[in-house]
C-alpha positions as CSV (number, residue, x, y, z in Angstrom):
1,M,-22.8,-27.6,-76.8
2,P,-19.3,-28.9,-76.6
3,L,-18.8,-32.6,-75.7
4,N,-17.2,-34.2,-72.7
5,G,-19.4,-32.7,-70.0
6,F,-20.0,-29.7,-72.2
7,H,-16.7,-28.2,-71.1
8,V,-16.5,-24.8,-72.6
9,R,-13.3,-23.8,-74.5
10,L,-12.9,-20.2,-74.9
11,L,-11.4,-20.6,-78.3
12,R,-8.8,-18.0,-77.8
13,F,-6.3,-20.8,-78.5
14,A,-3.1,-20.7,-80.5
15,L,-5.1,-20.4,-83.7
16,A,-5.6,-16.7,-83.0
17,V,-1.9,-16.3,-83.6
18,T,-0.7,-19.4,-85.4
19,L,-1.5,-23.0,-84.6
20,T,1.6,-24.1,-86.7
21,G,4.3,-22.0,-85.4
22,A,6.3,-25.1,-84.7
23,L,6.3,-26.1,-88.3
24,P,9.4,-25.8,-90.4
25,A,10.0,-22.5,-92.2
26,A,10.0,-24.6,-95.4
27,F,6.2,-24.6,-95.0
28,P,5.1,-20.9,-95.0
29,A,1.6,-19.9,-94.2
30,P,-0.6,-19.0,-97.1
31,A,-0.6,-15.2,-97.9
32,T,-3.9,-15.1,-99.6
33,R,-7.3,-16.9,-99.6
34,A,-6.5,-18.3,-103.1
35,E,-3.3,-19.9,-101.8
36,A,-5.1,-21.3,-98.7
37,L,-7.8,-22.8,-100.9
38,A,-5.2,-24.4,-103.1
39,D,-3.2,-25.7,-100.2
40,L,-6.2,-27.4,-98.6
41,E,-5.8,-30.2,-101.2
42,H,-1.9,-30.2,-101.0
43,A,-0.1,-33.5,-100.8
44,Q,2.0,-32.2,-97.9
45,T,0.3,-32.5,-94.5
46,E,2.0,-29.3,-93.3
47,R,0.6,-27.3,-96.2
48,R,-2.9,-28.5,-95.5
49,A,-2.5,-27.6,-91.9
50,E,-1.4,-24.2,-92.6
51,A,-4.3,-23.7,-95.0
52,V,-6.8,-24.9,-92.3
53,V,-5.2,-22.3,-89.9
54,W,-5.6,-19.5,-92.5
55,I,-9.3,-20.4,-93.1
56,A,-9.9,-20.6,-89.4
57,N,-8.4,-17.2,-88.8
58,H,-9.7,-15.4,-91.8
59,G,-12.7,-17.2,-92.9
60,A,-16.5,-16.9,-92.2
61,M,-19.4,-19.4,-91.8
62,E,-19.5,-19.7,-95.5
63,D,-16.2,-21.5,-95.3
64,Q,-17.5,-24.2,-92.8
65,A,-17.7,-26.8,-95.5
66,L,-14.0,-26.5,-96.3
67,L,-13.1,-27.4,-92.7
68,L,-15.7,-30.1,-92.4
69,K,-14.0,-31.8,-95.2
70,R,-10.8,-31.7,-93.4
71,L,-12.3,-33.6,-90.5
72,R,-11.6,-36.6,-92.7
73,D,-8.2,-35.7,-93.7
74,D,-5.6,-38.5,-93.9
75,S,-3.6,-36.7,-91.1
76,P,-4.9,-36.7,-87.5
77,F,-2.7,-33.5,-87.3
78,V,-4.9,-31.7,-89.9
79,R,-8.1,-33.2,-88.5
80,G,-7.4,-31.8,-85.1
81,Y,-6.8,-28.4,-86.5
82,A,-9.9,-28.6,-88.6
83,E,-12.0,-29.4,-85.5
84,Q,-10.4,-26.4,-83.6
85,G,-10.9,-24.2,-86.6
86,L,-14.6,-25.0,-86.8
87,W,-15.1,-23.9,-83.3
88,L,-13.3,-20.6,-84.0
89,L,-15.5,-20.0,-87.1
90,W,-18.6,-20.7,-85.0
91,S,-17.6,-18.3,-82.4
92,R,-17.5,-15.3,-84.7
93,S,-20.8,-13.5,-85.3
94,G,-19.4,-10.9,-87.6
95,D,-20.0,-8.2,-84.9
96,A,-17.2,-7.5,-82.5
97,A,-19.6,-6.3,-79.8
98,I,-21.6,-9.5,-79.9
99,D,-18.4,-11.5,-79.8
100,R,-17.2,-9.7,-76.7
101,L,-20.6,-10.4,-75.1
102,L,-20.4,-14.0,-76.0
103,E,-16.9,-14.1,-74.4
104,R,-18.2,-12.5,-71.2
105,G,-20.9,-15.1,-71.0
106,V,-18.4,-17.9,-71.3
107,E,-16.2,-16.3,-68.6
108,E,-19.3,-16.2,-66.3
109,M,-20.2,-19.8,-67.1
110,Q,-16.7,-21.0,-66.4
111,A,-16.8,-19.1,-63.0
112,G,-19.9,-21.0,-62.2
113,D,-22.4,-18.0,-62.6
114,H,-25.0,-19.9,-64.5
115,A,-27.7,-17.4,-64.1
116,G,-25.5,-14.6,-65.1
117,A,-24.2,-16.5,-68.1
118,A,-27.7,-17.5,-69.2
119,A,-28.7,-13.8,-69.1
120,T,-25.7,-12.8,-71.1
121,F,-26.3,-15.4,-73.8
122,S,-29.9,-14.4,-73.9
123,E,-28.8,-10.9,-74.7
124,V,-26.6,-12.3,-77.5
125,I,-29.6,-14.1,-78.8
126,R,-31.8,-11.1,-78.6
127,K,-29.3,-9.0,-80.5
128,R,-28.3,-11.6,-83.0
129,P,-30.9,-14.4,-83.2
130,D,-29.4,-15.8,-86.4
131,F,-26.0,-16.5,-84.6
132,A,-26.1,-20.2,-83.8
133,E,-23.3,-20.1,-81.2
134,G,-25.3,-17.8,-78.9
135,W,-28.0,-20.5,-78.8
136,N,-25.3,-23.3,-78.3
137,K,-23.7,-21.5,-75.3
138,R,-27.1,-20.9,-73.7
139,A,-27.9,-24.6,-74.3
140,T,-24.6,-25.4,-72.5
141,V,-25.2,-23.3,-69.4
142,R,-28.8,-24.6,-69.2
143,F,-27.4,-28.1,-69.2
144,L,-24.9,-27.3,-66.5
145,A,-27.7,-25.8,-64.5
146,G,-29.8,-29.0,-64.9
147,E,-32.4,-27.4,-67.1
148,Y,-32.5,-30.2,-69.6
149,R,-35.7,-29.4,-71.4
150,Q,-34.7,-25.8,-71.9
151,S,-31.3,-27.0,-73.1
152,L,-32.9,-29.3,-75.7
153,A,-35.0,-26.4,-77.0
154,D,-31.8,-24.3,-77.4
155,C,-30.1,-27.2,-79.2
156,D,-33.1,-27.3,-81.6
157,E,-32.4,-23.6,-82.4
158,V,-28.7,-24.4,-83.0
159,M,-29.6,-27.1,-85.5
160,R,-32.0,-24.9,-87.3
161,R,-29.2,-22.5,-88.0
162,N,-26.2,-25.0,-88.3
163,P,-27.2,-28.6,-88.9
164,S,-23.5,-29.5,-89.0
165,H,-22.8,-28.3,-85.4
166,F,-21.4,-31.6,-84.0
167,G,-21.1,-29.9,-80.5
168,A,-24.9,-29.5,-80.4
169,L,-25.4,-33.0,-81.7
170,A,-23.2,-34.3,-79.0
171,G,-25.0,-32.2,-76.5
172,Y,-28.4,-33.8,-77.4
173,G,-26.8,-37.1,-76.6
174,Q,-25.6,-35.9,-73.2
175,I,-29.1,-34.6,-72.3
176,H,-30.9,-37.7,-73.3
177,F,-28.3,-39.8,-71.5
178,R,-29.0,-37.8,-68.3
179,L,-32.6,-38.4,-68.8
180,E,-31.9,-42.2,-69.2
181,Q,-33.2,-42.0,-72.8
182,Y,-30.5,-44.2,-74.0
183,E,-31.9,-44.9,-77.5
184,R,-32.1,-41.2,-78.2
185,A,-28.6,-40.6,-76.8
186,I,-27.1,-43.2,-79.0
187,E,-29.0,-41.8,-82.1
188,Y,-27.6,-38.3,-81.5
189,W,-24.1,-39.5,-80.8
190,Q,-24.0,-41.5,-84.0
191,R,-25.2,-38.4,-85.9
192,A,-22.4,-36.3,-84.2
193,L,-19.8,-38.9,-85.3
194,E,-21.1,-38.8,-88.8
195,V,-20.3,-35.2,-89.0
196,N,-17.0,-35.4,-86.9
197,P,-15.6,-39.0,-86.7
198,N,-12.7,-37.7,-84.4
199,M,-14.5,-37.3,-81.2
200,L,-13.1,-40.0,-79.0
201,G,-15.2,-39.0,-76.0
202,V,-18.4,-39.3,-78.0
203,E,-17.3,-42.8,-79.1
204,I,-16.7,-43.8,-75.5
205,N,-20.1,-42.4,-74.4
206,L,-21.8,-44.1,-77.2
207,K,-20.4,-47.5,-76.3
208,G,-21.3,-47.0,-72.7
209,A,-24.9,-46.1,-73.6
210,E,-25.2,-49.1,-75.8
211,E,-24.1,-51.3,-72.9
212,L,-26.6,-49.7,-70.5
213,L,-29.3,-50.1,-73.1
214,R,-28.5,-53.9,-73.4
215,K,-28.7,-54.3,-69.6
216,K,-32.0,-52.3,-69.5
217,R,-33.5,-54.5,-72.2
218,A,-32.3,-57.6,-70.5
219,R,-33.9,-56.6,-67.2
220,T,-37.3,-56.1,-68.9
221,A,-37.1,-59.2,-71.2
C-alpha cells in the first residue's frame, strides 16, 4: 500500500516517456543496459538520474536492488526518481493483460468503487498470484473500505513476495495506527524507513505515533 493515506498513484507518470526531459542535452540518456548500469555509479548527478530512468522504464523486478541502492544516493533528485522508478517496476507483471487489469482496478478505486476494485484486484491475484502488486493494491482498497484485518492479510502476501516493498510496510503502520496499536505502527514505520529513508510522511506519522504512545503510557502509569 502506498503511504500518506494510501493514496494510489497510477504510475503513468513522466517516467513512461522521460523523467529527465528538462536535463541539458549534454547528459544524453543511456542507449543500452550496459550504459545505464555504468551510469548508475557516475559522479554526475544527471547521469545517475538518467540511468535510474532507463532502469525504471526497461528493467524488471530483478533490477529492484539497483534502484533500492539509489534511495540512498547523495542527490535528492536521484533519490526521488529511484522511488518513483521502484513503483513503476512493481506495477509491471510481465503480462500486458494483467497490467491493464491492474490499471482498471486502480481507476475503480480512485472513483470510489471499492467493491469493484477489490473484485478486479482479486482477479489479478487469481491469474497471477506471484505478482506482489496485485496483493498490494487489494490491501489498499481493503484499507480504504475499512477492512483492516483483510488488508493486513494482503500485506502479508505482499511481503512474502517482495520484502522490500516499503509501501506495504508503511501500510502496515497505517492499519495498526487506525487500530490504536501504536507500538506495532511504530515498528512497521521504522522498517519502512530502513528500506526507504526518504518518506517524509512516514517520518511525520512515526513521530505522531510516538507522542500518542507516550501519552497513552502516561495515562496508565
